[in-house]
C-alpha positions in Angstrom: 0.0 0.0 0.0 1.3 3.4 -1.0 2.3 5.5 2.0 0.3 8.5 0.7 -2.9 6.6 -0.3 -6.1 7.7 1.4 -9.8 7.3 0.8 -12.3 10.2 0.6 -16.0 9.6 1.0 -17.8 12.6 -0.4 -21.4 13.6 -1.1 -24.2 15.9 0.0 -25.7 16.2 3.4 -27.8 13.1 4.5 -26.3 10.9 1.8 -24.9 8.3 4.2 -21.2 9.3 4.0 -20.5 8.7 7.7 -22.1 5.3 7.8 -20.3 4.1 4.7 -17.0 5.5 6.1 -17.4 3.6 9.4 -18.2 0.4 7.5 -15.1 0.8 5.3 -12.9 1.6 8.4 -13.9 -1.7 9.9 -13.4 -3.5 6.6 -9.9 -2.1 5.8 -8.5 -1.3 9.3 -9.0 2.4 8.9 -9.6 5.5 10.9 -11.9 8.4 10.0 -10.9 12.0 9.5 -13.8 14.5 9.4 -13.8 17.1 6.6 -16.8 19.1 7.9 -16.5 22.8 8.6 -19.1 22.6 11.4 -18.1 19.4 13.2 -14.9 21.1 14.4 -17.0 23.1 16.9 -17.5 21.9 20.5 -21.0 21.5 21.8 -22.6 21.5 18.3 -23.4 17.9 17.9 -27.0 17.5 16.8 -27.1 20.1 14.0 -23.8 19.0 12.6 -24.7 15.2 12.6 -21.6 14.5 14.6 -20.8 10.9 15.5 -22.4 9.9 18.8 -20.9 7.7 21.5 -22.2 4.5 19.9 -20.6 5.4 16.5 -17.4 6.5 18.1 -17.2 3.1 19.9 -16.8 1.6 16.4 -13.5 3.4 16.0 -11.8 6.8 16.4 -12.8 9.9 14.4 -10.4 12.8 14.0 -11.0 16.5 13.8 -14.1 16.7 15.9 -14.5 19.2 18.7 -11.4 21.2 18.0 -12.5 24.8 18.8 -15.1 26.7 20.9 -18.2 27.9 19.0 -17.0 31.5 19.4 -13.7 30.8 17.7 -12.7 31.1 14.0 -11.5 28.1 12.0 -10.2 28.4 8.5 -9.6 26.0 5.7 -5.8 26.4 6.3 -6.4 25.3 9.9 -8.3 22.3 8.6 -5.5 21.3 6.2 -2.9 21.5 8.9 -4.9 19.4 11.4 -5.9 16.9 8.7 -2.3 16.4 7.5 -1.2 15.7 11.1 -4.1 13.3 11.7 -3.4 11.4 8.5 0.2 11.1 9.3 -0.6 9.7 12.8 -3.1 7.2 11.3 -0.5 6.0 8.8 2.2 5.7 11.5 0.0 3.2 13.2 -0.4 1.2 10.0 -4.0 2.1 9.4 -5.8 3.5 6.4 -7.0 7.2 6.6 -10.6 7.6 5.4 -11.6 11.3 5.0 -15.3 11.9 5.1 -17.3 15.1 4.9 -19.5 17.4 2.9 -17.3 20.5 2.9 -16.0 20.3 -0.6 -13.6 23.2 -0.2 -11.9 21.4 2.6 -11.4 18.3 0.5 -10.3 20.2 -2.5 -7.6 22.0 -0.4 -6.5 18.8 1.3 -5.9 17.1 -2.0 -3.9 20.1 -3.3 -6.4 21.0 -5.9 -7.0 24.5 -4.3 -4.4 27.2 -3.6 -4.8 28.3 0.0 -5.2 31.9 1.0 -7.8 33.7 3.1 -10.7 31.8 1.6 -13.6 31.1 3.9 -13.8 27.8 5.8 -17.4 27.1 4.6 -19.2 28.0 1.4 -22.2 29.5 3.2 -20.1 32.3 4.8 -19.7 34.7 1.9 -23.2 34.1 0.7 -24.7 35.0 4.1 -22.4 38.0 4.6 -23.4 39.4 1.3 -27.1 39.5 2.5 -26.2 41.3 5.7 -26.5 45.1 6.2 -23.4 47.2 5.9 -23.9 48.4 9.5 -24.0 44.8 10.8 -20.8 43.9 8.8 -19.0 47.0 10.1 -20.0 46.2 13.7 -18.6 42.7 13.4 -15.4 44.0 11.7 -14.9 46.4 14.6 -15.1 43.5 17.1 -12.7 41.1 15.4 -10.3 43.1 13.3 -7.0 44.6 14.6 -6.8 48.4 14.8 -4.6 48.8 11.7 -6.9 46.7 9.5 -10.0 48.5 10.7 -8.6 51.9 10.1 -7.5 51.0 6.5 -11.0 49.9 5.4 -13.4 52.2 3.6 -16.4 51.5 5.9 -18.9 52.9 3.3 -17.8 50.3 0.7 -19.5 47.0 1.3 -17.3 45.0 -1.0 -14.2 46.2 0.9 -15.8 45.6 4.3 -16.6 42.0 3.2 -13.0 41.5 2.1 -11.7 42.9 5.3 -13.9 40.5 7.3 -12.4 37.5 5.4 -8.9 38.7 6.3 -9.9 39.3 9.9 -11.5 35.9 10.2 -9.0 33.7 8.3 -5.8 35.6 8.0 -4.0 37.3 5.1 -3.0 35.6 2.0 0.4 33.9 2.3 3.0 34.1 -0.5 4.4 30.6 0.0 2.4 27.6 1.2 4.1 25.2 3.6 5.3 21.9 2.1 2.6 19.3 2.3 2.1 15.7 1.4 0.9 14.9 -2.1 -1.9 12.4 -1.5 -2.9 9.6 -3.8 -6.6 9.6 -3.2 -9.5 7.6 -4.2 -12.5 9.9 -4.0 -15.9 8.2 -3.9 -19.1 10.3 -4.1 -22.5 9.0 -3.0 -25.1 9.6 -5.7 -28.9 9.5 -4.9 -32.0 10.2 -6.9 -32.8 13.8 -6.1 -36.3 13.2 -4.6 -35.1 10.4 -2.3 -32.2 12.5 -1.1 -34.6 15.3 -0.3 -36.8 13.0 1.6 -33.8 11.8 3.7 -32.9 15.5 4.4 -36.5 16.4 5.5 -36.6 13.3 7.8 -33.2 14.0 9.3 -34.2 17.6 10.2 -37.2 16.2 12.1 -35.0 13.7 13.9 -32.5 16.5 14.9 -35.4 18.6 16.3 -36.5 15.6 18.4 -32.9 15.3 19.7 -32.7 18.9 20.8 -31.5 21.0 17.9 -33.3 24.1 19.2 -31.1 24.0 22.4 -27.9 24.1 20.3 -29.3 26.9 18.2 -30.2 28.9 21.4 -26.7 28.4 22.7 -25.2 29.8 19.5 -27.7 32.7 19.4 -26.8 33.6 23.0 -23.1 33.4 22.1 -23.4 35.8 19.2 -25.5 34.3 16.5 -24.7 35.6 13.0 -21.6 37.4 14.4 -20.0 34.1 14.9 -18.5 31.9 12.1 -20.3 28.9 13.6 -23.5 30.9 14.0 -24.1 31.0 10.3 -24.6 27.2 9.9 -27.7 25.7 8.4 -30.0 24.4 11.1 -29.0 27.1 13.5 -29.4 30.5 11.8 -33.0 29.7 10.9 -33.9 29.7 14.6 -32.8 33.3 15.3 -35.9 35.1 14.1 -38.0 32.6 16.2 -35.9 33.5 19.3 -36.6 37.2 18.5 -40.4 36.5 18.3 -40.7 37.3 14.5 -41.2 33.8 13.2 -43.1 30.6 14.1 -41.4 27.3 14.8 -43.3 25.8 11.9 -41.7 28.3 9.6 -38.3 27.6 11.1 -38.6 23.9 10.4 -39.7 24.5 6.9 -36.7 26.9 6.3 -34.2 24.4 7.8 -35.5 21.7 5.5 -35.5 24.0 2.5 -32.1 25.5 3.2 -30.7 22.0 3.7 -32.1 20.8 0.4 -30.6 23.8 -1.4 -27.3 23.3 0.3 -27.3 19.6 -0.9 -27.9 20.8 -4.4 -24.9 23.2 -4.2 -22.8 20.5 -2.7 -23.5 18.2 -5.6 -22.6 20.9 -8.1 -19.4 21.5 -6.2 -18.4 17.9 -6.1 -19.1 17.4 -9.8 -17.3 20.4 -11.1 -14.5 21.2 -8.5 -13.1 17.8 -7.3 -10.8 16.1 -9.8 -11.0 12.3 -10.1 -14.3 11.8 -8.2 -16.0 8.5 -8.9 -19.7 8.2 -8.2 -21.3 5.2 -6.6 -24.9 4.3 -5.8 -25.8 5.9 -2.5 -28.6 3.5 -1.9 -26.4 0.4 -1.8 -22.8 1.7 -1.7 -20.9 -0.8 0.5 -20.2 -3.6 -2.0 -19.2 -1.3 -4.8 -17.1 0.8 -2.4 -15.2 -2.3 -1.1 -14.5 -3.4 -4.7 -13.1 0.0 -5.7 -11.1 0.5 -2.5 -9.6 -3.0 -2.8 -8.5 -2.3 -6.4 -7.1 1.1 -5.4 -5.1 -0.3 -2.5 -3.6 -3.1 -4.8 -2.6 -0.7 -7.5 0.9 -0.1 -5.9 1.7 -3.8 -6.3 0.4 -4.2 -9.9 
């Protein structure tokens, strides 16, 4: 087996990535590395579909619960942590299996994306663009250093948005640190669109039963949209409800709708941005995945 071989299980939300990854980890003596921009946050377990105690008992999962919900976490942070985790897994003679729905993380990990101050999740810029200039300036004032804040034209929304990215994720670096060049098998889980949407709608209801509202309330009280973590789907939709301007029924509808739309964007990203991705049937993926992983791991010897 090639020392830089790793498996990536990709796909949209609710497609069964984690379940397949755990099955493959048991089949191939592997360990899982999460590539999810929300699972890095402590105390956000339900809305991020983080592995529970029963699932963690099946085997270790890396890059969960790394930072407090009030902290920033960039794609560069992810790549650094993931490289270290993968190296530790390989050192123990195990197979690294990267799983997650944050396509930008995977693209950066595989060296297909130049790293700079890019956001750690694709929702961030989209949400920021819809916010008022006053709200953006208020956040910038809280998190930017004095020199950066003084240089920005606070009447120019585009420049404030750019300054926020720098304040959250750091300035662009001229030289990227040396990193491993991974030989990756990237498998994407493909579902009929309507069935995937049904799974998403059902999962939202399960999350609500488990206490999603309590996690959303904790995020809202900690800063809400002013936090990087506070812009996650499943959480931000609750904020108008907490402010008394929306019913819970509408909140549930919006979480399901936003989750479906996010899944659609994820699928587009995987198809057009990740080189070498191979699609497999999400409804019965295990046998096909085992076959492809087996062939991939034997390539070095052929």
